[in-house]
C-alpha positions as CSV (number, residue, x, y, z in Angstrom):
1,M,-14.0,-60.6,20.0
2,S,-17.0,-59.0,21.6
3,A,-19.7,-60.8,23.5
4,K,-23.3,-60.0,24.4
5,L,-25.2,-60.7,27.6
6,A,-28.6,-62.3,27.6
7,G,-31.3,-60.1,29.1
8,K,-32.8,-62.5,31.6
9,L,-31.8,-63.8,34.9
10,P,-31.9,-67.4,36.1
11,V,-35.1,-68.5,37.9
12,G,-35.6,-69.9,41.4
13,E,-32.7,-70.6,43.8
14,S,-30.1,-69.7,41.1
15,N,-31.1,-66.0,41.2
16,G,-29.4,-64.6,44.3
17,L,-30.3,-61.0,43.4
18,A,-33.6,-61.2,45.4
19,V,-31.6,-60.7,48.6
20,I,-30.8,-57.1,47.5
21,G,-34.0,-56.2,45.7
22,R,-35.0,-53.6,48.3
23,E,-31.5,-52.1,48.3
24,L,-31.6,-51.8,44.5
25,L,-34.8,-49.7,44.8
26,E,-33.7,-47.6,47.8
27,T,-30.0,-46.9,46.7
28,P,-29.9,-47.5,42.9
29,G,-26.4,-45.9,42.7
30,K,-24.8,-48.4,45.1
31,V,-22.5,-50.9,43.5
32,H,-22.9,-54.5,44.7
33,V,-20.5,-57.4,44.5
34,A,-21.7,-60.7,43.0
35,I,-20.3,-64.0,41.8
36,V,-21.8,-65.0,38.5
37,L,-21.6,-68.3,36.6
38,I,-22.1,-67.9,32.9
39,D,-22.2,-70.0,29.8
40,C,-23.0,-69.4,26.1
41,S,-26.7,-69.5,25.2
42,K,-26.3,-68.8,21.5
43,I,-23.9,-67.8,18.8
44,Q,-24.7,-65.3,16.1
45,Q,-22.8,-64.8,12.9
46,D,-22.9,-61.8,10.6
47,V,-22.9,-63.3,7.1
48,D,-21.5,-60.1,5.6
49,T,-18.5,-59.6,7.9
50,G,-18.1,-63.2,9.2
51,D,-18.1,-61.8,12.8
52,V,-19.2,-64.4,15.3
53,V,-20.7,-63.1,18.6
54,P,-21.5,-65.3,21.6
55,T,-24.3,-64.4,23.9
56,A,-23.5,-65.1,27.6
57,R,-26.2,-66.5,29.8
58,I,-26.2,-66.1,33.6
59,R,-26.6,-69.6,35.1
60,R,-26.3,-68.5,38.7
61,I,-25.7,-65.3,40.6
62,E,-25.0,-64.8,44.3
63,V,-24.5,-61.4,46.0
64,I,-21.5,-61.1,48.3
65,K,-22.6,-59.5,51.6
66,D,-19.8,-60.6,54.0
67,P,-17.1,-57.8,54.3
68,D,-14.2,-60.3,54.6
69,D,-15.4,-62.1,51.5
70,G,-15.7,-58.7,49.8
71,K,-12.0,-58.0,50.5
72,R,-11.1,-61.3,49.0
73,M,-13.2,-60.5,45.9
74,R,-11.4,-57.2,45.6
75,M,-8.1,-59.0,45.5
76,L,-9.4,-61.5,42.9
77,L,-10.9,-58.8,40.7
78,R,-7.6,-56.8,40.8
79,R,-5.6,-60.0,40.1
80,E,-7.7,-61.0,37.1
81,F,-7.7,-57.5,35.7
82,E,-3.9,-57.5,35.9
83,R,-3.7,-61.0,34.2
84,R,-6.1,-60.0,31.4
85,T,-4.6,-56.6,30.6
86,G,-1.0,-57.0,31.7
87,R,-1.4,-53.7,33.6
88,V,-0.6,-53.6,37.3
89,V,-2.2,-50.3,38.1
90,L,-6.0,-50.0,37.9
91,P,-7.5,-47.2,35.8
92,F,-8.9,-44.4,38.0
93,E,-12.5,-45.3,36.9
94,M,-12.1,-48.9,37.9
95,Q,-10.6,-47.9,41.2
96,E,-13.6,-45.7,42.0
97,E,-16.0,-48.5,41.1
98,M,-14.2,-50.9,43.3
99,E,-14.2,-48.5,46.2
100,R,-18.0,-48.0,45.8
101,A,-18.5,-51.7,45.8
102,F,-15.9,-52.8,48.5
103,G,-15.2,-49.6,50.4
104,P,-11.8,-47.9,50.7
105,E,-8.9,-50.3,50.2
106,D,-7.0,-51.3,53.3
107,R,-3.7,-52.8,52.1
108,D,-3.1,-54.3,55.5
109,D,-6.1,-56.6,55.0
110,D,-4.9,-57.9,51.6
111,P,-3.7,-61.5,52.2
112,D,-1.3,-61.2,49.2
113,R,0.5,-58.2,50.8
114,R,1.2,-59.8,54.2
């Protein structure tokens, strides 16, 4: 099943993207790490095919700036990818994205590998 993402961010204190607004302008190619809480804002059904598509809504988003927290997030991202796909090795493209977001991987800093 596919899903869509609503095109608007939460308002007020729930929108933690403001902390990187300047960085987004100055280095638009930089990948940032964030924790996002989502729910379903609506469900659409195609009457011809019967396909049902949920639209995810961002309820809260916080950017992770702390390097130690970033290392933990890398581990969690890798772990969830492996659970979801059943594949232990990351595709090259995903590995590149993770290195742009978290920096080069230092396996000695991974708490699961100690």
